[in-house]
C-alpha positions as CSV (number, residue, x, y, z in Angstrom):
1,X,-40.0,57.6,20.3
2,X,-38.3,60.8,19.1
3,X,-39.5,63.2,21.8
4,X,-35.9,64.0,23.0
5,X,-34.5,64.6,19.5
6,X,-34.7,67.6,17.2
7,X,-37.3,67.0,14.5
8,X,-34.8,68.2,11.9
9,X,-32.3,65.6,12.9
10,X,-34.9,62.9,12.9
11,X,-36.0,63.9,9.4
12,X,-32.4,64.0,8.2
13,X,-31.8,60.5,9.5
14,X,-34.9,59.1,7.9
15,X,-34.0,60.8,4.6
16,X,-30.5,59.3,4.8
17,X,-32.0,55.8,5.3
18,X,-34.5,56.2,2.4
19,X,-31.8,57.6,0.2
20,X,-29.5,54.7,1.0
21,X,-32.2,52.2,0.1
22,X,-33.0,54.0,-3.1
23,X,-29.2,54.2,-4.0
24,X,-28.8,50.5,-3.3
25,X,-31.7,49.5,-5.5
26,X,-30.7,51.9,-8.3
27,X,-27.0,50.7,-8.3
28,X,-28.0,47.0,-8.1
29,X,-30.5,47.4,-11.0
30,X,-27.9,49.4,-13.0
31,X,-25.2,46.7,-12.5
32,X,-27.5,43.8,-13.4
33,X,-28.9,45.6,-16.4
34,X,-25.8,47.1,-17.9
35,X,-23.0,44.9,-16.8
36,X,-21.3,47.3,-14.3
37,X,-18.3,49.4,-14.8
38,X,-16.7,47.1,-17.3
39,X,-19.6,47.7,-19.8
40,X,-22.0,45.3,-21.4
41,X,-19.5,44.2,-24.0
42,X,-16.8,43.1,-21.6
43,X,-17.5,39.8,-19.7
44,X,-16.4,39.0,-16.2
45,X,-13.8,36.5,-17.6
46,X,-12.0,39.2,-19.5
47,X,-11.8,41.8,-16.7
48,X,-8.3,43.2,-15.9
49,X,-7.1,43.4,-12.4
50,X,-3.7,44.4,-10.8
51,X,-1.0,41.8,-10.6
52,X,-0.4,40.2,-7.2
53,X,3.1,41.7,-6.9
54,X,1.7,45.2,-7.3
55,X,-0.9,44.5,-4.6
56,X,1.8,43.2,-2.2
57,X,4.1,46.3,-2.8
58,X,1.3,48.9,-2.6
59,X,-0.2,50.8,0.3
60,X,-3.0,49.4,2.5
61,X,-5.7,51.1,0.4
62,X,-4.1,49.7,-2.8
63,X,-3.9,46.2,-1.2
64,X,-7.6,46.4,-0.2
65,X,-8.6,47.6,-3.7
66,X,-6.6,44.7,-5.3
67,X,-8.1,42.2,-2.9
68,X,-11.6,43.5,-3.5
69,X,-11.1,43.4,-7.3
70,X,-9.9,39.8,-7.2
71,X,-12.7,38.8,-4.9
72,X,-15.3,40.3,-7.2
73,X,-13.7,38.6,-10.2
74,X,-13.6,35.2,-8.5
75,X,-17.2,35.7,-7.3
76,X,-18.4,36.1,-10.9
77,X,-20.1,39.4,-10.3
78,X,-20.1,42.3,-12.7
79,X,-19.5,44.9,-9.9
80,X,-16.4,47.0,-10.0
81,X,-14.6,47.9,-6.8
82,X,-16.0,51.4,-6.6
83,X,-19.6,50.3,-7.1
84,X,-19.2,47.4,-4.6
85,X,-17.9,49.8,-1.9
86,X,-20.9,52.2,-2.6
87,X,-23.3,49.3,-2.3
88,X,-21.7,48.1,1.0
89,X,-21.9,51.6,2.4
90,X,-25.5,51.9,1.3
91,X,-26.4,48.6,3.1
92,X,-24.5,49.6,6.2
93,X,-26.2,53.0,6.3
94,X,-29.6,51.4,5.8
95,X,-29.0,48.9,8.7
96,X,-27.7,51.8,10.9
97,X,-30.8,53.9,10.3
98,X,-33.0,50.9,11.1
99,X,-31.1,50.3,14.3
100,X,-31.4,54.0,15.3
101,X,-35.2,54.1,14.6
102,X,-35.6,51.0,16.9
103,X,-33.1,51.8,19.7
104,X,-32.3,55.6,19.4
105,X,-28.8,54.7,20.6
106,X,-25.9,56.3,18.6
107,X,-23.5,53.5,19.8
108,X,-25.8,50.8,18.6
109,X,-26.4,52.6,15.3
110,X,-22.6,52.8,14.7
111,X,-22.2,49.1,15.7
112,X,-25.0,47.9,13.4
113,X,-23.7,50.0,10.5
114,X,-20.2,48.4,10.8
115,X,-21.8,45.0,11.1
116,X,-23.9,45.6,8.0
117,X,-20.8,46.5,6.0
118,X,-18.9,43.4,7.2
119,X,-21.9,41.2,6.5
120,X,-21.8,42.4,2.9
121,X,-18.1,41.4,2.8
122,X,-18.9,38.0,4.3
123,X,-21.6,37.4,1.6
124,X,-19.1,38.4,-1.1
125,X,-16.5,36.0,0.3
126,X,-19.1,33.2,0.5
127,X,-20.1,33.7,-3.1
128,X,-16.4,33.6,-4.1
129,X,-15.7,30.4,-2.2
130,X,-18.8,28.7,-3.6
131,X,-17.7,29.6,-7.2
132,X,-14.2,28.3,-6.5
133,X,-15.6,25.0,-5.2
134,X,-17.7,24.8,-8.4
135,X,-14.5,25.4,-10.5
136,X,-12.7,22.7,-8.5
137,X,-15.5,20.2,-9.1
138,X,-15.3,20.8,-12.8
139,X,-11.5,20.9,-13.1
140,X,-10.9,17.1,-13.2
141,X,-13.4,16.7,-16.1
142,X,-11.7,19.5,-17.9
143,X,-8.3,17.9,-17.6
144,X,-9.7,14.6,-18.9
145,X,-11.3,16.4,-21.9
146,X,-7.9,18.0,-22.7
147,X,-6.2,14.6,-22.5
148,X,-8.8,13.0,-24.8
149,X,-8.5,15.9,-27.3
150,X,-4.7,15.6,-27.4
151,X,-5.0,11.8,-27.9
152,X,-7.4,12.5,-30.8
153,X,-4.7,14.6,-32.6
154,X,-5.7,18.1,-31.5
155,X,-3.0,20.5,-30.3
156,X,-2.9,21.7,-26.8
157,X,-4.1,25.1,-27.8
158,X,-7.1,23.6,-29.7
159,X,-7.9,21.4,-26.6
160,X,-8.0,24.5,-24.4
161,X,-10.4,26.2,-26.8
162,X,-12.5,23.1,-26.9
163,X,-12.8,23.0,-23.1
164,X,-13.7,26.7,-23.0
165,X,-16.5,26.2,-25.6
166,X,-17.9,23.0,-24.2
167,X,-17.7,23.7,-20.4
168,X,-20.1,25.6,-18.3
169,X,-19.0,28.6,-16.1
170,X,-17.0,29.2,-14.0
171,X,-14.4,26.9,-15.6
172,X,-15.5,27.7,-19.2
173,X,-14.9,31.4,-18.9
174,X,-11.3,30.9,-17.6
175,X,-10.4,28.5,-20.4
176,X,-12.0,30.9,-23.0
177,X,-9.8,33.6,-21.6
178,X,-6.8,31.4,-22.0
179,X,-7.8,30.5,-25.5
180,X,-8.0,34.2,-26.4
181,X,-4.6,34.7,-24.9
182,X,-3.2,31.8,-26.9
183,X,-4.8,33.3,-30.1
184,X,-2.9,36.6,-29.7
185,X,0.5,34.8,-29.3
186,X,0.9,34.2,-25.6
187,X,2.8,31.0,-24.8
188,X,0.8,28.1,-23.3
189,X,2.9,28.1,-20.0
190,X,2.4,31.8,-19.5
191,X,-1.4,31.5,-20.2
192,X,-1.7,28.7,-17.7
193,X,0.4,30.6,-15.2
194,X,-2.0,33.5,-15.6
195,X,-5.0,31.3,-14.9
196,X,-3.3,29.9,-11.8
197,X,-2.7,33.5,-10.6
198,X,-6.3,34.4,-11.2
199,X,-8.1,31.3,-9.8
200,X,-5.9,30.8,-6.7
201,X,-6.3,27.0,-6.4
202,X,-3.4,24.6,-5.8
203,X,-4.7,22.2,-8.4
204,X,-4.5,24.9,-11.1
205,X,-1.0,25.8,-10.0
206,X,0.0,22.1,-10.4
207,X,-1.6,22.0,-13.8
208,X,0.3,25.2,-14.9
209,X,3.6,23.7,-13.6
210,X,2.8,20.4,-15.5
211,X,2.3,22.3,-18.8
212,X,5.5,24.3,-18.3
213,X,7.6,21.2,-17.6
214,X,6.0,19.4,-20.5
215,X,6.9,22.2,-22.9
216,X,10.5,22.2,-21.7
217,X,11.2,18.4,-21.4
218,X,8.3,16.8,-23.3
219,X,6.6,13.6,-22.2
220,X,3.2,11.9,-22.5
221,X,0.8,14.8,-21.7
222,X,-2.5,12.9,-21.9
223,X,-1.3,10.3,-19.4
224,X,0.0,13.0,-17.0
225,X,-3.3,14.9,-17.1
226,X,-5.3,11.7,-16.5
227,X,-3.2,10.9,-13.4
228,X,-3.6,14.5,-12.2
229,X,-7.3,14.3,-12.7
230,X,-7.4,11.0,-10.7
231,X,-5.4,12.5,-7.9
232,X,-7.7,15.5,-7.7
233,X,-10.8,13.3,-7.6
234,X,-9.3,11.2,-4.8
235,X,-8.4,14.3,-2.8
236,X,-12.0,15.7,-3.3
237,X,-13.4,12.4,-2.0
238,X,-11.2,12.6,1.0
239,X,-12.4,16.2,1.8
240,X,-16.0,15.1,1.4
241,X,-15.4,12.3,3.9
242,X,-13.6,14.6,6.3
243,X,-16.6,17.1,6.2
244,X,-19.0,14.2,6.8
245,X,-17.0,13.0,9.9
246,X,-16.6,16.5,11.4
247,X,-20.2,17.7,10.6
248,X,-21.4,17.1,14.1
249,X,-18.5,19.1,15.7
250,X,-18.9,21.9,13.2
251,X,-22.6,22.2,13.8
252,X,-22.1,22.3,17.6
253,X,-19.5,25.0,17.2
254,X,-21.8,27.0,14.9
255,X,-24.7,26.8,17.3
256,X,-22.5,27.9,20.3
257,X,-21.0,30.7,18.3
258,X,-24.5,32.0,17.3
259,X,-25.9,32.1,20.8
260,X,-24.0,35.1,22.0
261,X,-24.8,37.3,18.9
262,X,-28.4,36.3,19.0
263,X,-28.6,37.2,22.7
264,X,-27.0,40.5,22.0
265,X,-29.5,41.3,19.2
266,X,-32.3,40.3,21.6
267,X,-31.2,42.8,24.2
268,X,-30.6,45.5,21.6
269,X,-34.1,45.2,20.2
270,X,-36.2,44.4,23.3
271,X,-34.2,45.7,26.3
272,X,-31.8,48.4,25.0
273,X,-31.6,50.1,28.4
274,X,-30.0,46.9,29.8
275,X,-27.4,47.0,27.1
276,X,-26.8,50.7,27.5
277,X,-26.2,50.3,31.3
278,X,-23.9,47.3,30.7
279,X,-21.8,49.2,28.1
280,X,-21.7,52.4,30.1
281,X,-19.8,50.6,32.9
282,X,-16.1,50.2,32.3
283,X,-16.1,46.5,33.4
284,X,-19.0,45.9,30.9
285,X,-16.9,47.1,28.0
286,X,-13.9,45.0,29.1
287,X,-16.0,41.9,29.5
288,X,-17.7,42.4,26.1
289,X,-14.3,42.8,24.4
290,X,-13.0,39.8,26.2
291,X,-16.0,37.7,25.2
292,X,-15.6,38.8,21.5
293,X,-11.9,38.0,21.5
294,X,-12.5,34.6,23.2
295,X,-15.2,33.6,20.8
296,X,-13.1,34.6,17.8
297,X,-10.1,32.6,19.0
298,X,-12.3,29.6,19.8
299,X,-13.8,29.7,16.3
300,X,-10.4,30.1,14.7
301,X,-9.1,27.0,16.6
302,X,-12.1,24.9,15.6
303,X,-11.7,26.0,12.0
304,X,-8.0,25.0,12.1
305,X,-8.9,21.6,13.5
306,X,-11.4,20.7,10.8
307,X,-9.5,22.3,7.9
308,X,-7.2,20.5,5.5
309,X,-4.8,22.8,3.7
310,X,-4.7,20.6,0.6
């Protein structure tokens, strides 16, 4: 397979692949065993990250770092941004070396390396979205618990602490963080506003606004929280019904979208010369680019059709 290559280059490539796998395993074990860059004594819920305004005003690298830090925080992982980037590069390098061993094509190697890195980002975003959905499912119950605690004579601060201690993660860690902020003297509206900035859910923003308005003008807080919880439950039921109705269309779009990448992987693995000739021709590159852009646009429009903003 490697007859046309210098043995030293082949040895270097194989060594890079083995080193990438070893680095990936070592860093993963280190993060899981010792809690990552934040240390074993600092939980994910107390991790600090840049304010949103700083991310919007910074450079592109700073914006990516802020986005990655927030995504890691919302995903519940103990990885810091630097460690996460190292792990993604290790995975991409490992995939690239595997592609080179199979195809011996530098172009395919580079493409698979980039796809491996983006696949890691996709998995990270999927974990973050799953955790946010879990938070949203728990949020109405948390609001009802706060309302019951306030009716029973507890203060709002005590109700927040009760939710943090009695609720499971991910919602428990956020309310425990708010309880610690309230203990050190931060006002309730500011603590809720900080939680809304961290969690990035419209329901939490409405809750933070409700607390701020209540502190300024007063009112029956338990009744307001009960109505808010009921509205959130109704909206969640609507979204579940919408997903049920559009499940057939989404499944068809997913199958159609996967056909082209699977066909591409088939040619890369079993007929690499066909793909090399196709990509060597100028029209082949243009057609491949047109196909990728067309499929991306089609998936975007399907996503927009079945998505409800709120």
